[in-house]
KEKE-3310 file (N, C-alpha, C; in steps of 0.2 Angstrom, whole numbers, plus 5000, padded with zeros to 4 digits):
npx = (5004:5004:5012:5002:4990:4973:4966:4953:4942:4942:4942:4929:4933:4929:4926:4926:4915:4922:4934:4944:4952:4951:4956:4967:4964:4964:4960:4974:4986:5002:5011:5007:5007:5010:5006:5010:5000:4987:4992:4986:4984:4982:4971:4962:4962:4959:4968:4981:4998:4999:5006:5017:5031:5032:5039:5034:5027:5037:5047:5041:5040:5053:5058:5053:5040:5029:5026:5026:5028:5016:5003:4996:4982:4979:4979:4971:4976:4986:4981:4981:4994:4996:4997:4994:4987:4987:4984:4992:4985:4970:4967:4970:4984:4995:5009:5016:5020:5010:5001:4994:5001:4992:4983:4991:4993:4980:4978:4987:4982:4970:4976:4982:4971:4965:4976:4975:4963:4964:4976:4989:5005:5016:5018:5022:5028:5029:5040:5050:5046:5032:5031:5038:5031:5017:5017:5023:5037:5050:5064:5066:5073:5075:5070:5067:5056:5056:5044:5027:5014:4997:4998:5006:5022:5033:5039:5049:5052:5060:5051:5043:5041:5044:5049:5057:5071:5084:5085:5087:5079:5085:5090:5078:5071:5080:5079:5065:5064:5067:5056:5049:5041:5053:5062:5078:5076:5064:5056:5044)
npy = (4994:5011:5025:5037:5033:5029:5015:5006:5000:5003:4994:4995:5005:4999:4993:4975:4964:4963:4968:4980:4989:4995:4987:4994:4992:4987:4980:4974:4981:4988:4986:4977:4981:4972:4973:4967:4967:4979:4993:4998:5012:5014:5007:5014:5027:5024:5023:5016:5012:5023:5027:5039:5036:5026:5021:5019:5028:5039:5030:5024:5035:5040:5030:5032:5029:5038:5055:5064:5066:5057:5057:5047:5048:5050:5038:5032:5038:5031:5022:5029:5028:5015:5007:4997:4993:4980:4968:4954:4949:4955:4959:4972:4976:4980:4976:4965:4953:4949:4941:4926:4910:4903:4913:4920:4911:4908:4921:4922:4913:4919:4931:4925:4922:4935:4941:4933:4937:4951:4952:4959:4964:4963:4956:4963:4958:4964:4961:4949:4939:4939:4932:4920:4914:4915:4909:4897:4896:4893:4895:4905:4919:4936:4946:4942:4929:4912:4906:4910:4920:4918:4920:4931:4939:4938:4946:4948:4961:4973:4977:4993:4998:5008:5001:4992:4996:4993:4994:5007:5022:5026:5014:5006:5013:5010:4996:4995:5001:4992:4985:4992:4995:4991:4991:4984:4972:4965:4955:4948)
npz = (5000:4995:5003:5011:5006:5008:5015:5007:5014:5029:5044:5057:5071:5084:5100:5103:5112:5128:5124:5127:5121:5105:5089:5077:5061:5044:5028:5019:5024:5025:5036:5051:5067:5082:5098:5115:5125:5131:5140:5157:5157:5143:5140:5148:5142:5129:5119:5109:5115:5124:5136:5143:5143:5133:5117:5105:5095:5093:5087:5076:5068:5067:5060:5048:5044:5046:5042:5051:5069:5077:5089:5102:5102:5089:5082:5072:5061:5057:5047:5035:5031:5029:5040:5055:5071:5083:5097:5106:5117:5124:5137:5148:5158:5172:5170:5157:5162:5170:5163:5158:5152:5145:5141:5132:5122:5117:5113:5103:5093:5090:5084:5073:5065:5063:5056:5044:5040:5037:5030:5030:5023:5031:5047:5063:5077:5093:5103:5110:5120:5119:5107:5109:5119:5115:5103:5105:5103:5110:5109:5099:5091:5089:5075:5057:5055:5051:5048:5042:5049:5047:5034:5032:5031:5044:5058:5073:5083:5094:5109:5111:5124:5138:5148:5143:5143:5138:5125:5115:5108:5095:5090:5090:5080:5069:5068:5066:5054:5044:5041:5033:5016:5004:5013:5019:5025:5022:5011:5000)
capx = (5000:5008:5011:4997:4984:4969:4963:4946:4937:4944:4937:4927:4937:4924:4928:4922:4914:4928:4940:4944:4955:4950:4962:4967:4966:4961:4963:4980:4991:5009:5013:5002:5011:5006:5009:5008:4993:4986:4993:4980:4982:4980:4964:4958:4961:4956:4973:4987:5004:4998:5010:5022:5037:5032:5043:5031:5026:5043:5051:5039:5041:5060:5059:5051:5033:5025:5029:5027:5027:5009:5001:4992:4975:4979:4980:4968:4980:4991:4979:4984:5001:4997:5000:4989:4990:4983:4988:4991:4980:4966:4966:4975:4988:5001:5014:5014:5021:5003:4997:4996:5003:4986:4981:4996:4992:4974:4978:4991:4977:4966:4980:4983:4964:4965:4980:4973:4957:4966:4981:4995:5011:5021:5016:5028:5027:5033:5043:5052:5043:5026:5032:5040:5025:5011:5017:5026:5043:5054:5071:5066:5077:5072:5071:5062:5054:5055:5037:5022:5008:4991:5001:5011:5029:5032:5045:5049:5056:5060:5045:5044:5039:5049:5052:5062:5076:5091:5085:5086:5075:5088:5090:5071:5069:5084:5076:5058:5064:5068:5049:5046:5042:5059:5067:5082:5074:5057:5054:5038)
capy = (5000:5017:5030:5042:5031:5026:5008:5007:4998:5002:4990:5000:5005:4998:4987:4969:4963:4961:4971:4987:4994:4992:4986:4999:4987:4987:4975:4975:4985:4986:4983:4977:4981:4968:4973:4961:4969:4986:4995:5001:5019:5014:5005:5019:5033:5022:5024:5012:5015:5029:5029:5044:5033:5022:5024:5017:5034:5041:5025:5023:5042:5041:5025:5034:5027:5044:5061:5068:5062:5056:5056:5041:5049:5050:5032:5030:5041:5026:5019:5033:5026:5008:5004:4996:4990:4975:4965:4947:4948:4961:4961:4977:4974:4984:4973:4959:4948:4947:4937:4918:4907:4901:4919:4922:4906:4909:4927:4920:4910:4925:4935:4922:4923:4942:4942:4929:4940:4957:4951:4963:4962:4961:4956:4964:4956:4969:4958:4942:4935:4938:4927:4914:4911:4915:4904:4891:4896:4895:4896:4909:4925:4942:4946:4939:4923:4907:4905:4916:4920:4920:4922:4937:4939:4939:4949:4949:4966:4975:4981:5000:5000:5012:4996:4989:5001:4991:4995:5014:5024:5026:5007:5004:5016:5007:4990:4996:5004:4986:4983:4997:4993:4992:4990:4979:4965:4962:4952:4943)
capz = (5000:4995:5008:5010:5003:5014:5013:5005:5019:5036:5049:5062:5078:5089:5104:5103:5119:5132:5121:5130:5116:5098:5085:5071:5056:5037:5023:5014:5027:5024:5042:5056:5073:5087:5105:5119:5128:5132:5147:5160:5154:5136:5140:5151:5138:5123:5113:5109:5117:5127:5142:5141:5141:5127:5112:5098:5091:5090:5084:5069:5065:5065:5055:5041:5042:5046:5040:5058:5075:5079:5096:5103:5101:5082:5080:5066:5055:5054:5041:5029:5030:5028:5046:5059:5078:5087:5103:5106:5122:5124:5144:5150:5164:5173:5166:5153:5166:5173:5158:5158:5146:5141:5138:5126:5117:5115:5109:5096:5089:5087:5080:5066:5062:5061:5050:5038:5037:5034:5025:5030:5020:5037:5054:5067:5084:5097:5109:5109:5125:5116:5101:5111:5123:5112:5097:5107:5100:5116:5107:5094:5091:5086:5068:5053:5057:5046:5046:5042:5053:5043:5027:5032:5033:5051:5061:5080:5085:5101:5112:5112:5131:5142:5153:5139:5142:5135:5118:5114:5103:5088:5088:5088:5073:5064:5067:5063:5047:5040:5040:5027:5009:5001:5018:5018:5028:5020:5004:5000)
cpx = (5005:5007:5006:4991:4980:4966:4955:4941:4940:4939:4935:4932:4932:4926:4923:4920:4920:4934:4940:4947:4954:4956:4961:4969:4962:4964:4969:4985:4998:5012:5008:5007:5007:5010:5007:5001:4993:4989:4986:4979:4980:4973:4959:4957:4958:4961:4979:4993:5004:5002:5015:5029:5038:5035:5040:5031:5032:5047:5048:5040:5049:5062:5057:5044:5028:5029:5030:5026:5019:5008:4996:4985:4974:4980:4977:4971:4984:4988:4981:4990:5002:4999:4993:4992:4984:4987:4987:4985:4977:4966:4972:4978:4993:5007:5012:5016:5015:4999:4999:4998:4997:4983:4985:4994:4986:4974:4982:4986:4973:4969:4981:4976:4964:4969:4978:4967:4959:4972:4986:5001:5016:5017:5022:5026:5032:5035:5044:5048:5036:5026:5033:5034:5019:5011:5021:5033:5049:5061:5071:5070:5073:5074:5066:5062:5054:5048:5033:5017:5002:4993:5005:5018:5029:5039:5044:5054:5055:5053:5047:5043:5045:5053:5057:5068:5083:5091:5083:5082:5079:5088:5083:5069:5073:5081:5069:5058:5065:5061:5046:5046:5049:5064:5072:5081:5068:5057:5048:5040)
cpy = (5006:5021:5035:5040:5028:5020:5010:5006:4997:4998:4995:4999:5005:4992:4981:4968:4960:4964:4978:4992:4991:4992:4992:4994:4989:4982:4978:4980:4983:4983:4983:4976:4977:4969:4967:4962:4976:4987:4997:5008:5018:5012:5010:5025:5031:5022:5019:5016:5022:5031:5033:5041:5028:5025:5022:5023:5037:5036:5024:5030:5042:5035:5026:5032:5033:5050:5066:5064:5062:5055:5050:5042:5050:5044:5030:5033:5036:5022:5022:5031:5018:5004:5002:4993:4985:4973:4958:4946:4955:4963:4966:4975:4980:4982:4967:4953:4945:4942:4930:4916:4905:4907:4921:4917:4907:4916:4926:4917:4915:4929:4932:4923:4930:4943:4939:4933:4947:4957:4957:4960:4959:4961:4957:4963:4960:4965:4951:4937:4934:4932:4920:4910:4910:4909:4898:4890:4898:4897:4902:4915:4930:4942:4943:4932:4918:4906:4911:4915:4923:4922:4928:4936:4941:4941:4949:4955:4969:4978:4988:5002:5003:5007:4992:4994:4999:4992:5003:5016:5024:5018:5004:5007:5012:5000:4990:4998:4998:4983:4987:4993:4995:4992:4984:4972:4962:4961:4948:4936)
cpz = (5000:5001:5006:5008:5009:5011:5012:5010:5025:5040:5055:5068:5083:5093:5103:5110:5122:5129:5122:5125:5109:5094:5080:5065:5049:5033:5020:5017:5025:5030:5048:5063:5078:5093:5109:5122:5130:5139:5150:5158:5147:5136:5143:5146:5131:5117:5114:5111:5120:5133:5139:5139:5136:5121:5105:5093:5088:5086:5076:5065:5062:5060:5048:5039:5042:5045:5046:5063:5077:5086:5097:5101:5093:5079:5073:5060:5053:5048:5035:5027:5029:5034:5050:5066:5080:5093:5103:5111:5123:5132:5146:5157:5165:5170:5162:5157:5170:5169:5159:5152:5141:5138:5131:5121:5113:5110:5103:5091:5086:5083:5073:5062:5059:5055:5044:5035:5034:5030:5025:5026:5026:5043:5059:5074:5089:5104:5108:5114:5122:5111:5104:5115:5119:5106:5098:5103:5105:5114:5101:5096:5088:5079:5064:5055:5051:5044:5046:5046:5048:5036:5027:5034:5040:5054:5069:5081:5092:5103:5113:5120:5134:5147:5149:5138:5139:5128:5117:5108:5096:5086:5086:5081:5068:5063:5064:5055:5042:5038:5034:5021:5006:5007:5017:5021:5026:5012:5005:5000)
residu = (UNK:UNK:UNK:UNK:UNK:UNK:UNK:UNK:UNK:UNK:UNK:UNK:UNK:UNK:UNK:UNK:UNK:UNK:UNK:UNK:UNK:UNK:UNK:UNK:UNK:UNK:UNK:UNK:UNK:UNK:UNK:UNK:UNK:UNK:UNK:UNK:UNK:UNK:UNK:UNK:UNK:UNK:UNK:UNK:UNK:UNK:UNK:UNK:UNK:UNK:UNK:UNK:UNK:UNK:UNK:UNK:UNK:UNK:UNK:UNK:UNK:UNK:UNK:UNK:UNK:UNK:UNK:UNK:UNK:UNK:UNK:UNK:UNK:UNK:UNK:UNK:UNK:UNK:UNK:UNK:UNK:UNK:UNK:UNK:UNK:UNK:UNK:UNK:UNK:UNK:UNK:UNK:UNK:UNK:UNK:UNK:UNK:UNK:UNK:UNK:UNK:UNK:UNK:UNK:UNK:UNK:UNK:UNK:UNK:UNK:UNK:UNK:UNK:UNK:UNK:UNK:UNK:UNK:UNK:UNK:UNK:UNK:UNK:UNK:UNK:UNK:UNK:UNK:UNK:UNK:UNK:UNK:UNK:UNK:UNK:UNK:UNK:UNK:UNK:UNK:UNK:UNK:UNK:UNK:UNK:UNK:UNK:UNK:UNK:UNK:UNK:UNK:UNK:UNK:UNK:UNK:UNK:UNK:UNK:UNK:UNK:UNK:UNK:UNK:UNK:UNK:UNK:UNK:UNK:UNK:UNK:UNK:UNK:UNK:UNK:UNK:UNK:UNK:UNK:UNK:UNK:UNK:UNK:UNK:UNK:UNK:UNK:UNK)
# end
């Protein structure tokens, strides 16, 4: 999907029952970013990656996905740039460590169905732990994965949470840049 184009049929940003934070998805996205689960603040305010220390929004801007730094409340603008957001688990928590293995695996199954339905070019799972637990890949490493999820090229990239302090913003941007069309790490 070229930059600045708006998908023809964006899916409504309406929470499903028990889904406190709606997905931002549309058919044919370039990249579907998949967080682990919403923070309590994100669920409260209704916007993805809303915590002030979260580096998602600056990272995608510095990676060249957006022409300006978006704010969490501008999440639907991502669709203009062929981007979307979902989570492995819908339940908000203080930290992802509060999630059970069963929740992660059930969420991974739902994610696979979502990806098969909306068919993004790339699925970017934000966090190695989410990938290892949800998809039962205990020895997986970050980077492009050998298998596809729901038909999409699948990458595991660092989580942008401020709690993941060992990866700095410039490194996040450099890694995320590989997901862009024409990026050196993504081929169909």
